[in-house]
C-alpha positions in Angstrom: -50.9 -29.4 -20.7 -49.7 -28.9 -24.1 -51.8 -27.3 -27.3 -51.0 -26.4 -30.6 -50.9 -22.8 -31.8 -51.3 -22.4 -35.6 -49.6 -25.5 -37.6 -46.5 -23.8 -36.3 -46.2 -23.9 -33.2 -47.1 -25.9 -29.4 -47.3 -24.5 -26.2 -46.2 -26.1 -23.8 -46.3 -24.5 -20.0 -47.7 -21.4 -19.0 -44.9 -18.0 -18.1 -47.3 -15.5 -16.4 -50.3 -14.0 -16.8 -50.9 -10.5 -17.9 -54.3 -8.1 -18.6 -54.1 -8.8 -22.0 -53.3 -12.6 -22.1 -51.0 -15.3 -20.9 -47.2 -16.1 -22.3 -46.4 -19.8 -22.5 -43.5 -21.3 -23.1 -43.4 -23.1 -26.7 -41.0 -25.1 -29.4 -41.7 -24.1 -32.9 -39.7 -24.7 -36.1 -36.6 -22.7 -35.1 -36.2 -24.1 -31.4 -38.3 -22.6 -28.2 -40.2 -19.2 -28.1 -42.3 -17.0 -26.5 -46.4 -17.4 -27.2 -48.8 -14.5 -25.8 -51.7 -15.3 -26.1 -54.7 -13.0 -26.4 -57.8 -13.1 -24.3 -60.0 -15.1 -25.9 -62.5 -12.5 -25.5 -60.2 -10.6 -27.9 -59.9 -13.1 -30.5 -63.8 -13.3 -30.9 -63.6 -10.0 -32.1 -63.0 -9.6 -35.6 -62.3 -5.7 -35.7 -59.1 -5.7 -33.2 -58.5 -9.4 -35.4 -58.2 -6.8 -38.6 -56.1 -4.4 -37.1 -53.6 -7.5 -35.9 -53.0 -8.2 -39.4 -52.9 -5.3 -40.3 -50.0 -4.1 -38.0 -48.4 -8.1 -38.5 -45.6 -5.4 -41.3 -44.8 -3.2 -38.4 -44.6 -5.5 -35.7 -42.3 -7.7 -37.6 -39.9 -5.7 -38.7 -39.0 -4.4 -35.8 -35.7 -5.5 -34.8 -33.2 -4.7 -32.3 -30.7 -5.8 -29.4 -33.1 -4.6 -27.4 -36.8 -5.5 -28.5 -37.9 -8.6 -28.1 -38.8 -9.5 -31.5 -41.8 -10.9 -32.5 -41.9 -13.4 -34.8 -44.9 -14.2 -35.9 -48.9 -13.9 -35.8 -51.1 -16.5 -35.7 -54.9 -16.1 -36.5 -56.4 -19.8 -35.7 -60.1 -19.8 -34.9 -60.6 -18.6 -31.5 -56.3 -18.3 -31.1 -54.8 -14.9 -31.6 -51.5 -15.0 -30.1 -47.7 -13.5 -31.3 -45.0 -15.4 -31.1 -42.0 -13.9 -30.2 -38.0 -14.4 -29.1 -37.5 -16.1 -26.0 -35.7 -14.6 -23.2 -33.8 -16.6 -20.5 -33.8 -14.6 -17.3 -36.5 -12.6 -15.8 -38.5 -9.0 -15.8 -37.6 -5.5 -14.1 -40.7 -6.2 -11.9 -39.4 -8.8 -9.9 -36.1 -7.8 -9.5 -37.4 -4.6 -7.9 -39.7 -6.2 -5.8 -36.6 -8.7 -4.4 -34.1 -5.2 -4.5 -37.0 -2.4 -3.9 -34.6 -0.3 -5.9 -31.3 -0.3 -7.3 -28.1 1.3 -7.3 -27.8 4.5 -9.8 -25.6 2.8 -12.0 -27.6 0.2 -13.2 -31.0 1.3 -13.0 -29.3 4.5 -15.6 -28.0 1.6 -17.3 -31.2 -0.5 -17.9 -33.0 3.0 -18.8 -30.5 3.2 -21.5 -31.2 0.0 -22.6 -35.3 0.6 -22.8 -34.4 4.0 -24.7 -32.5 2.7 -27.2 -34.9 0.2 -28.0 -37.6 3.0 -28.4 -35.6 4.7 -30.4 -35.4 2.2 -32.8 -39.4 1.6 -32.7 -40.1 5.1 -33.4 -37.5 5.9 -36.0 -40.2 2.6 -37.3 -43.1 4.5 -36.4 -44.4 2.6 -33.4 -45.4 4.0 -29.9 -45.3 1.2 -27.4 -48.0 2.7 -25.0 -47.4 0.6 -22.4 -43.5 1.0 -20.7 -43.5 -0.9 -17.1 -41.2 -2.4 -15.6 -43.7 -5.9 -16.0 -42.8 -5.1 -19.7 -38.8 -5.3 -19.4 -37.4 -8.2 -19.6 -33.5 -8.9 -18.5 -30.9 -11.0 -20.3 -29.7 -13.4 -17.7 -27.4 -15.1 -19.9 -25.2 -12.4 -21.5 -22.4 -10.5 -19.8 -23.1 -7.9 -17.2 -23.5 -4.4 -17.7 -22.5 -1.0 -15.7 -23.1 -1.9 -12.1 -23.8 -5.5 -12.5 -26.9 -4.9 -14.3 -28.1 -7.7 -17.1 -29.5 -6.3 -20.5 -32.5 -4.8 -20.8 -35.0 -5.2 -24.1 -38.9 -4.0 -24.2 -41.0 -6.3 -24.8 -45.2 -5.7 -25.9 -44.8 -3.7 -28.7 -48.2 -3.5 -30.5 -50.3 -5.1 -28.3 -51.9 -1.7 -26.8 -52.2 -0.2 -29.9 -54.4 -3.8 -30.7 -56.8 -3.9 -28.2 -57.5 -0.5 -27.9 -60.0 0.1 -30.5 -62.6 3.5 -30.8 -65.6 1.7 -29.1 -63.4 0.6 -25.7 -62.1 4.4 -26.2 -65.7 5.3 -26.1 -66.5 2.9 -22.4 -63.7 6.1 -21.6 -61.3 3.2 -20.9 -57.6 4.2 -21.0 -55.1 0.7 -22.4 -52.3 1.4 -19.5 -51.0 1.6 -16.1 -52.1 4.0 -13.7 -48.4 4.9 -13.1 -46.8 5.4 -15.9 -49.4 7.0 -17.4 -48.7 10.4 -19.7 -50.7 13.7 -18.5 -51.9 13.4 -22.3 -53.2 10.0 -22.1 -55.2 11.1 -19.3 -56.4 14.2 -21.2 -57.8 11.9 -23.8 -55.5 13.0 -26.7 -53.8 10.3 -29.5 -50.7 8.8 -27.7 -47.6 10.1 -29.6 -44.0 8.8 -29.2 -43.7 11.1 -25.9 -45.8 8.8 -23.8 -43.2 6.5 -24.4 -40.4 9.1 -22.9 -42.8 9.5 -20.1 -43.7 6.6 -18.9 -39.8 5.3 -18.7 -38.4 8.4 -16.9 -41.2 7.0 -14.5 -39.3 3.9 -14.6 -36.5 5.4 -13.6 -37.7 7.1 -10.5 -39.4 3.6 -8.9 -35.6 2.3 -9.8 -34.0 5.1 -8.1 -36.5 6.1 -5.3 -38.3 2.3 -4.5 -41.8 4.1 -5.5 -43.4 5.9 -8.6 -43.2 9.7 -8.8 -47.1 9.8 -8.9 -48.5 6.4 -8.1 -50.6 5.1 -4.5 -54.2 5.1 -3.9 -57.7 5.9 -5.5 -56.7 5.2 -9.7 -58.5 8.9 -10.1 -55.9 9.9 -7.3 -53.1 8.8 -9.7 -54.7 10.2 -13.1 -54.6 14.2 -11.0 -51.4 13.6 -10.2 -50.0 13.3 -13.1 -51.8 16.0 -14.5 -51.5 18.8 -12.1 -48.4 18.1 -9.7 -44.9 18.3 -9.9 -42.1 15.6 -9.2 -41.0 16.1 -6.3 -36.8 15.3 -6.0 -34.8 12.7 -4.5 -31.6 13.8 -2.4 -28.7 11.8 -3.3 -28.2 11.7 -7.2 -26.3 14.1 -9.5 -27.7 17.4 -10.5 -27.8 16.5 -14.1 -29.8 13.0 -13.9 -32.0 15.1 -11.9 -32.6 17.8 -14.9 -32.9 14.6 -17.1 -35.6 13.5 -14.9 -37.5 16.5 -14.7 -36.9 17.1 -18.0 -38.5 14.0 -19.6 -41.1 14.4 -17.0 -42.4 17.1 -18.5 -46.6 17.4 -18.2 -45.8 19.2 -21.9 -44.9 16.5 -25.1 -42.9 19.1 -26.6 -40.8 19.8 -23.5 -39.5 16.1 -23.3 -36.4 14.3 -24.6 -36.8 12.3 -27.9 -36.0 8.5 -27.5 -32.0 9.0 -29.1 -31.7 11.8 -26.9 -32.6 10.4 -23.6 -30.4 6.7 -24.5 -27.0 9.1 -25.1 -27.6 11.4 -21.9 -28.1 8.4 -19.9 -24.9 7.4 -20.9 -23.0 10.0 -20.4 -24.3 9.8 -16.8 -22.4 6.6 -16.2 -19.1 7.7 -15.3 -20.2 9.9 -12.4 -22.5 7.1 -11.2 -19.6 4.4 -11.0 -19.7 2.8 -6.7 -22.6 4.8 -5.9 -25.4 2.3 -4.0 -29.2 2.6 -3.8 -30.5 6.1 -2.6 -31.5 6.3 1.3 -35.3 7.4 0.7 -38.6 6.4 2.8 -41.7 5.8 0.4 -44.4 7.9 0.9 -47.4 7.3 3.4 -49.2 4.6 2.1 -53.2 5.8 1.5 -54.6 2.9 3.2 -57.9 3.6 5.4 -57.8 3.5 9.0 -53.3 3.9 9.1 -54.3 6.8 11.2 -55.8 4.9 13.9 -53.6 2.1 14.2 -51.2 5.0 14.6 -53.4 5.9 17.8 -54.4 2.3 18.7 -50.0 1.2 18.8 -47.2 2.6 21.5 -46.2 5.0 19.4 -43.7 3.5 17.1 -44.0 3.7 13.2 -46.0 1.2 11.9 -45.0 -0.6 8.3 -46.3 0.9 5.5 -47.6 -1.9 3.5 -46.9 -1.8 -0.4 -49.3 -0.6 -2.8 -51.4 -2.4 -5.0 -50.2 -2.4 -8.9 -53.2 -1.7 -11.2 -54.0 -2.7 -14.6 -56.4 -0.7 -16.8 -58.9 1.7 -15.1 -61.4 4.3 -16.1 -61.1 7.5 -17.4 -63.2 10.5 -16.4 -65.2 11.6 -18.6 -65.6 15.0 -20.3 -61.7 15.1 -20.7 -60.8 17.6 -24.2 -57.7 18.6 -25.7 -56.5 21.6 -23.8 -54.8 24.6 -25.6 -52.3 25.5 -23.0 -49.7 22.2 -22.7 -48.0 23.2 -19.7 -51.1 22.7 -17.4 -53.1 19.9 -18.5 -56.0 21.1 -16.8 -59.1 20.1 -18.8 -60.1 17.0 -17.2 -63.5 17.0 -15.6 -63.0 17.0 -11.5 -63.9 13.8 -9.9 -65.1 13.1 -6.4 -63.1 14.5 -3.4 -62.6 10.4 -2.7 -60.7 10.4 -5.7 -58.7 12.7 -5.3 -57.2 11.5 -2.1 -53.4 12.3 -2.8 -51.6 10.8 0.2 -52.4 11.3 4.0 -55.3 13.3 3.8 -54.7 14.9 0.5 -51.4 16.1 1.4 -48.6 15.4 -1.8 -46.9 12.4 -1.9 -43.1 13.7 -0.8 -40.7 11.0 0.8 -39.7 11.2 4.2 -36.1 11.5 5.3 -34.8 7.9 6.8 -36.3 7.7 10.3 -38.9 10.5 10.3 -42.2 9.7 11.1 -45.1 9.7 9.1 -47.3 12.6 9.5 -50.6 11.3 11.2 -48.5 9.4 13.3 -48.1 8.8 17.0 -44.8 10.7 17.0 -45.4 12.8 14.8 -48.2 14.3 16.6 -45.8 14.4 19.4 -43.4 15.5 17.5 -45.8 18.8 16.4 -47.3 19.4 20.0 -43.4 19.7 21.5 -42.9 22.3 19.0 -45.9 24.1 19.3 -45.5 24.1 23.7 -41.8 25.5 22.7 -43.1 28.2 20.2 -45.7 28.8 22.7 -42.5 29.5 25.8 -40.5 31.0 23.9 -43.3 33.5 22.8 -44.2 34.4 26.7 -40.4 34.6 26.6 -40.4 37.2 24.0 -43.6 39.3 25.3 -42.6 39.5 29.2 -39.2 40.7 27.7 -41.0 43.7 25.9 -42.9 44.7 28.8 -39.7 44.4 30.8 -37.9 47.2 28.1 -40.8 49.4 28.6 -40.7 49.8 31.4 -37.3 51.1 31.8 -37.7 52.8 28.7 -40.2 55.1 30.4 -38.7 55.0 33.8 -37.8 58.4 34.2 -34.9 57.9 36.8 -36.0 60.7 39.6 -36.6 57.1 41.8 -40.3 58.1 41.8 -43.0 55.7 41.1 -43.4 55.8 36.9 -46.9 56.5 35.6 -48.8 53.1 36.4 -50.0 53.0 32.8 -46.5 53.0 31.9 -44.5 51.1 33.7 -47.1 48.2 34.8 -44.7 45.3 32.5 -47.2 43.4 29.4 -49.3 40.5 30.5 -47.8 37.3 28.4 
């Protein structure tokens, strides 16, 4: 059902829904547009409406080939809307769900596009704060790029900043998606341009691996991993590309590249990635309760791992204060044990070699028992050999019985 948005626009059809509102296919004086209609509770917040108007100039002035431009901001009664360019295509999340992971060439090309869009935004003083596959649109009508990639455009600029009012901050909420949050955001520090670089590097890791480096399990565990854990290497990608990823996932914001530097470095990597297929790695184990019990009840074979659920904004662990040591970021309150479960029985989330059994599965336990038996047999053989060697070394060669204490072989 069509509805009027202000005096100039008509929303005709819902294209999608998000945590901040609903996106409509609309019509304006200059043709088709996308209209992001924010939630009614946000539209009724007078403080937010004031911020909305204040941000108008910055958002309308952001023009770049890899940014979905905001054409207009509408404040009309209970309607609070951003009118944006209409991109004919899909979002990066949809492509990931269909293909699971992309070829390194396509993944790097898409990430470079987004990095160039971020560079323009950062130069204009705008921080996105919610970079994730859902906010990357793929233009299906344009020409194909490296690795068969479509031109990527970053959307939803300014939305996180608009809805992140001081009053909501006091309610201990993080605006963003846990899998892509930089460590300094978890600590409650002000978001700078470096948070977008960290999030984009997380997206690149996900495009290559099929999963995010610190995601999965309880949201508290995800936040803890961003602060305390080191990213697990991905086999099969060039060392230079891996080092680029590691630098942009650094815990210290100052250690990360700027968006323009990241875009240039990624473009340099493209020739070395031509012809490479998607990486052959398995997703880390599911943290769903009862996984180990299911393996026990089965026939000894691994069961499929259920995909992790995507999450929206989550509560920030209280008590976070700025940390003078920017390399460790450890000034969080220690959450409860159930919040900190990081992988199967708290182990780090490392990719498995294809075909390897999951820790805790029947196959894994059987393999562990076999290794223990083999090790035990080797120890017994070693001790027995040591005993025989002692008997030979203490025999005086006289043919008589050597001293009993020295000649008795050691018991295994």
